[in-house]
N, C-alpha and C positions, 0 to 999 in steps of 0.2 A: 248632628245638626237638628235643632228643634223644628217643629212644624211651623212656628212663627218665622224662623229664619229662612226656611225653604220657601214659604209663601212670599216673603219680602224679596227674595232673590228672583223668583219667577216674575214678580211684579216689575222689578227693575229691568229684566230681560225684555218683557213685553213693552215697557216704555221705550227702551232703546230701539226695538223693532218698529214701533209706531213712528218714532222720530226719523229713522232711516227711510221708511216708506214715504213720509211726508217730504223729506228732503229730496229723494230721487224723483218723485212725481213733480215736485216744485221746479226742479231744474229742467225737466222735460217741458214744462209749461213755458219757462223762460225762453228756451230755444224756439218753441213754436211761436211765441209772441214776437220775437225778433224776425222770424221768417214772415209772419203775417204783416208786421209793420212795414217791412221792405216791399212786400207786394202792394200794400196800400199806397206807398209813395209813387207808384206808377201812375197814379192820378195826375201827377205833375207833368207827365209826358203826353197827356191827351186821351181822348176817347178810344182811339184805335189800340194804343198800347195797353191801356187798362182792361178793355174788353177782351183783348186777345189773351192777356194773363189770366183773367177770371175764367174764361172758357177752357183754357188749357188746364187750370188747376182742377176744375170740376169735372171735366170730360176726359182729358187726354193725359193726365199725369201718369207716367210709367206705362203708357200704352205703346206698343202692343204686348208688353210683358204681362200686363193685367188688362182685363176688359175695360171698356169705357166706364168711367165713374168708379172703377174698382179700387183705385188707390185712395180716392177721397173718402170712400166708405171705410177702408181700413184705418185711415187717419182719424176719422170720426170715432170709430169704435175704440181705438187706442186712447184717444183723448178722454172719451167717456170713462174708460177703465181708470185712467189717471185721476179724473175728477172724483170718482167714487172712492178711490184709495186715499186721495189727499183730504177730502172732506171727512171721511171716516176717521183717519188718524188724527186730524185736527180736533174733531169733536171728542174723541176718546181721550186725547191728552188734556183737553179743556176740562173734562169731567174729573180726570185724575188730579189735575192741579187744584180744582175746587175742593176735593176731598182732602188734599194734603195741607190745606190751610187751617187745619184744626189747631187747638191749643197745644196738644201734645207734640205736634210737628214743630211748632215754633219754639217750644222749650227745648226740644232735643237738638235742634240744629243751631239755634241761637243766631241765625242769620236774619238780616233785615233786607226787605225788598226795596230797592231804590225807586223813587218816583218815575224815573225814565223807563225802568223795566215795566212798571204798571201801565204807563201810557202806551208803550210799545205793544204789550200784550192786548190792551184794549183795542187799539187801532188795527192790529193784525187780525183779531177775531171778528170785530164788527165790520172792518174793511172787507173781510172775506165774504160776509153776508151781502154787502153792497155789490161786490164783484159777481156773486152768484146770481143776484137779481138782474144785473146788467147782462150777464151771459145768456140768461133765458130770453130776455128781450132781443138781444143781438141776433140770436139764432132765429127767433120768430121774424125779425125784420129782414135779414140778409140771406138766410138759408131756406127757411120754410116759406118766406114771403107772405106771412100772415099778418104782420104788423105794418100796415101801409101808413107811411108818413110823407106828407108833402105832395102826393099825387094820387088821384083816384085809380088810375090804371097802373099802380105801382108794380104789380107782379109781371106786367107785360113789358116793362122797360128793360133796357140793357143795363148791365151792372154799373157802368159809368153814370148813366142817367139816374139810377136809383140813389147813388151816392149824392148827386147834385140835389135831387128832390128832398132827400132826408135831411141833409145838413144845411139846407137853406132855411130850415125851421129852427129858430133860436132855442126853444126848450130842449130839442133833441141834442143840439150842440152842448148845452149846459149839462144835460144828463150824462153825455159821454165824457165831458170834462171831469165830472165827479168820479165816474167809474175809472177813468185812466189815472187820475190822481191816487185813487185807492189801489189800483194795480201797481203803480210806480212805487208807492210806499211799501206795499207788500213785497215787491221785488227787491227794493233797497235793503230791507232787513233780511229777506229770505235767502238771498244769494250767499252772503257770508255765513248765515246761520246754517244753511244746507251744507256748505263746504266744511264747516266745523263739525257737523253731525257725521258726515261721511269720512271724517278723519284726515281731511286735506289741510285744514287750517290749524294754526297753533298761535301762540302769543306773538311770535316774531312776524308771522304772516298776516295776523289779524287786521292790521292797519291797511294793507294792500287789498285784502279781500273786501273790507268795508268800502274802500275807495272804488273797487270794481262794482260793488253793489250800487253805490251812488251813481256811477257812470252809466251802468245799464238802465237804471231807473230813469235817469235824465234823458237818455236816448229814446226810451220807450215813450216818455211823456211828450217830447218834442215830435218824434216821428209819427205817433198816432194822432196827435192833435193838429199837425200842420195841414193836411188836406182838408179836414172839416172846417178849420178856421179860415183857410183861403176860400173855401166854398161859401161860408157864411158871409164874408165881406165882399163876395163877388169877384174875387181875383180869378177863381176857377169857375167856369160856367159851361 
């Protein structure tokens, strides 16, 4: 085997490893998003239910097996590791795809990229940038309590009241809508793509996995935006 073939083989293995890493971390995010969305829906049950859930999540999750706040910090560290792995693999694959678009590559493969593939890649990549910006702001607003929106004493409020104060502001609702749309699109494509990468999907199952991606994306969009929308229009106060 020539050095060129060895190098190409290593490159393919590295690409597969990056895709597996991105798929695995992406599915972990989907599970977390579904759990987070379910928790947010407790806003519909009133202040007592939502505040109890929020305090349990941040203070007493898995207590006394773990100390107070121990589980939430393990969760945060795990998600941070997934974010690093997901972003790293996405950027690395993005760079590799750019290098592979040379003239020699096009001549040797003879394949044409469909417009839908180009649009999907564009929205997945730049949608990921939007999600990252939103994630930083989301943490500053609801975790670090450094981004006060809708109230001067924001950090002193109960979790339910912080949600009310924040999403009573139209621009914040609009910002979250854009972010959740980006997340939903990301999930829509990512679910079946991740399953295909991990070897679960095939041509016979592709339709059903795409349908599953559509369903999960729709659930996340409606589930995440329902409480903020009800708050914005005064149904929840």
